[in-house]
C-alpha positions in Angstrom: 33.2 38.3 -4.7 35.9 37.3 -2.2 33.3 36.4 0.4 31.6 34.1 -2.1 34.8 32.2 -2.7 35.8 32.3 1.0 32.6 30.5 2.0 32.3 28.4 -1.2 28.8 29.4 -1.9 27.4 26.4 -3.8 25.0 28.3 -6.1 25.4 31.9 -7.2 22.7 33.7 -9.2 23.7 36.6 -11.4 21.6 39.1 -13.4 22.1 42.1 -15.7 25.5 41.0 -17.0 27.3 37.7 -17.1 30.8 38.3 -15.8 33.5 35.8 -16.7 35.5 36.4 -13.6 32.5 35.4 -11.4 32.0 32.2 -13.4 35.7 31.3 -13.1 35.8 32.0 -9.4 32.7 30.0 -8.6 33.7 27.2 -10.9 37.1 27.0 -9.3 35.6 25.3 -6.2 32.9 23.4 -8.3 30.1 25.9 -7.5 27.3 26.6 -9.9 26.4 29.9 -11.5 22.9 30.6 -12.7 22.3 33.7 -14.8 18.9 35.3 -14.8 18.1 36.9 -18.1 14.8 38.7 -18.8 15.1 38.8 -22.6 16.2 36.3 -25.2 18.9 38.7 -26.4 20.4 38.9 -22.9 20.4 35.1 -22.6 22.3 34.7 -25.9 24.8 37.3 -24.7 25.3 35.5 -21.4 25.7 32.2 -23.2 28.6 33.6 -25.2 
């Protein structure tokens, strides 16, 4: 994740699990995190 922050990657796509530390790190430099969820249940979990 250090390289993402170092280069201030503007859009990061995550899958399988939404990790709060990734969201916080990317949002710290105004980046955007998109979470790819394959089931409604996973989407609701990521939203929380």
